[in-house]
C-alpha positions in Angstrom: -38.2 25.1 8.5 -34.6 24.4 7.3 -34.7 20.8 6.4 -31.0 20.8 5.3 -29.8 22.2 8.6 -31.7 19.4 10.4 -30.0 16.8 8.2 -26.5 18.3 8.5 -26.8 18.7 12.3 -26.9 14.9 12.6 -23.4 14.5 11.2 -20.6 14.0 13.7 -17.8 16.2 12.2 -14.7 18.2 13.1 -15.5 21.8 14.3 -13.9 23.3 11.1 -16.2 21.1 9.0 -19.1 22.1 11.1 -18.5 25.7 10.3 -18.7 25.0 6.6 -21.7 22.8 7.0 -23.5 25.6 8.7 -22.7 27.9 5.8 -24.1 25.3 3.4 -27.2 25.0 5.6 -27.7 28.7 5.4 -28.1 28.5 1.7 -31.2 26.2 2.0 -33.8 27.1 -0.6 -36.5 24.5 -0.9 -37.4 20.8 -1.1 -38.8 19.5 -4.4 -41.7 17.2 -4.8 -39.2 14.3 -5.2 -37.5 15.2 -1.9 -34.4 16.8 -3.3 -32.9 19.6 -1.3 -32.0 22.6 -3.3 -29.7 25.5 -2.2 -29.1 29.0 -3.5 -25.9 30.4 -4.9 -23.2 29.2 -7.3 -24.0 26.0 -9.1 -21.1 25.9 -11.5 -21.2 25.2 -15.2 -22.4 21.6 -14.7 -25.3 22.6 -12.4 -23.7 21.1 -9.2 -23.9 23.5 -6.2 -20.5 24.8 -5.1 -19.2 26.7 -2.1 -16.0 28.8 -1.9 -13.3 27.8 0.5 -9.7 29.0 0.7 -9.9 30.8 -2.7 -11.2 27.7 -4.4 -14.5 26.1 -5.0 -15.8 22.8 -3.7 -18.8 20.8 -4.6 -21.3 20.8 -1.8 -22.7 17.3 -2.3 -19.1 15.8 -2.3 -18.3 17.6 0.9 -21.4 16.4 2.6 -20.7 12.8 1.6 -17.1 13.1 2.7 -18.2 14.4 6.1 -20.9 11.8 6.6 -18.8 8.8 5.3 -15.5 9.9 6.8 -13.8 10.1 3.3 -10.8 12.2 2.2 -11.8 14.8 -0.4 -8.5 14.3 -2.2 -9.1 10.5 -2.7 -10.5 9.2 -6.0 -14.3 8.6 -5.5 -17.4 9.9 -7.1 -20.6 11.3 -5.6 -23.6 9.4 -6.8 -27.1 10.9 -6.9 -29.8 8.3 -6.4 -32.4 10.9 -7.4 -30.7 11.7 -10.7 -30.6 15.4 -9.8 -27.2 16.9 -9.8 -28.4 20.0 -8.0 -29.6 18.0 -5.0 -27.7 18.1 -1.7 -30.0 15.9 0.3 -27.7 13.5 2.2 -30.4 10.8 1.9 -30.0 11.0 -1.9 -26.2 11.0 -1.9 -23.7 8.1 -1.8 -20.1 7.6 -2.7 -18.8 5.1 -5.3 -16.4 4.5 -8.1 -16.2 6.4 -11.4 -17.6 3.2 -13.1 -20.5 3.0 -10.7 -21.3 6.6 -11.3 -21.1 6.1 -15.1 -23.5 3.1 -14.8 -25.9 5.2 -12.8 -26.0 7.8 -15.5 -26.5 5.2 -18.2 -29.4 3.6 -16.3 -30.9 6.9 -15.5 -30.7 8.0 -19.2 -28.3 10.9 -18.5 -25.1 9.4 -19.9 -23.5 11.2 -22.9 -24.1 8.4 -25.4 -24.9 8.7 -29.1 -25.7 12.2 -30.2 -25.2 13.4 -26.6 -21.6 12.2 -26.5 -18.9 14.8 -26.5 -16.9 15.2 -29.8 -19.4 12.9 -31.6 -18.4 12.6 -35.3 -21.6 11.0 -36.7 -25.3 11.4 -36.3 -27.6 8.5 -35.5 -28.8 8.5 -39.1 -25.3 8.3 -40.4 -24.5 5.4 -38.0 -27.6 3.6 -39.4 -26.3 4.2 -42.9 -22.8 2.8 -41.9 -24.5 -0.4 -40.6 -26.4 -0.7 -43.9 -23.2 -0.5 -45.8 -21.4 -2.9 -43.5 -24.3 -5.3 -43.7 -24.4 -5.2 -47.5 -20.8 -6.1 -47.7 -20.2 -4.3 -50.9 -17.9 -1.5 -49.5 -14.8 -1.9 -47.4 -14.6 -0.4 -43.9 -11.8 1.8 -45.2 -14.0 3.2 -47.9 -16.9 3.7 -45.5 -14.5 5.6 -43.2 -13.4 7.9 -46.0 -17.0 8.5 -47.1 -18.0 9.7 -43.6 -14.6 11.4 -43.0 -13.9 9.5 -39.8 -11.4 6.9 -38.7 -11.3 3.2 -39.5 -11.5 2.6 -35.8 -14.8 4.6 -35.5 -16.3 2.4 -38.3 -15.0 -0.8 -36.8 -16.4 0.1 -33.3 -19.8 0.8 -34.9 -19.7 -2.5 -36.8 -19.1 -4.5 -33.6 -21.5 -2.5 -31.4 -18.7 -1.1 -29.2 -20.1 2.4 -29.8 -23.6 3.5 -30.6 -24.9 0.3 -29.0 -28.5 1.5 -29.0 -28.5 2.0 -32.8 -26.6 -1.3 -33.3 -29.2 -3.2 -31.3 -32.1 -1.7 -33.2 -30.5 -2.3 -36.6 -29.8 -6.0 -35.7 -33.2 -6.5 -34.2 -34.7 -5.5 -37.5 -37.8 -4.2 -35.9 -37.2 -0.6 -34.9 -37.8 2.3 -37.3 -34.5 3.7 -38.5 -33.6 7.4 -37.8 -34.1 8.1 -41.5 -37.6 6.7 -41.6 -37.1 3.3 -43.2 -36.8 0.0 -41.5 -33.7 -1.9 -40.5 -32.5 -4.0 -43.4 -34.9 -2.4 -45.9 -33.2 -1.1 -49.0 -34.2 2.5 -49.7 -32.0 3.1 -52.7 -28.4 2.8 -53.7 -25.6 3.6 -51.4 -24.9 6.8 -53.5 -28.5 7.9 -53.1 -28.4 7.5 -49.3 -25.3 9.8 -48.9 -26.4 13.0 -50.5 -24.4 15.9 -49.1 -21.6 13.7 -47.6 
């Protein structure tokens, strides 16, 4: 039984769009335990299913949402996956929204690129904890800390104020979580020099 075809047949669309939806339905593979509908074929570098059209590629989930919600593919809107599965094309798991809403979805679902997962990250979680130790001690200027870690003053300032690495900042200030280097927040484990071997 082609569950995807049944779902897409319910959409009231232009005949040209119907032809493409039928091609998408023909790629139906399976339904996961969580109800996600998976298709075969090209999934792109980011794992999102794509389909070729007019010598270009289009994301299948975005096209389905555009057809169902009568949206223009060229407009600025994001496809949101309520199932947290970017490979899913189940219309019941898809909705449209703003870029901010999509980013918040990813943060709440634990898939946002924060901390060590962030692109172009300059520091590790352990180093961020060490930065906060130095900032808290108040014996070294922010400029000196930036030089020590070979990063910008802005990076250090953002860490200090919790604008970046918020999960580490919260843990450090709560003074209850184990630090990434094995000690506890606020516990002195040696001099600043001893804590920066290899930097």
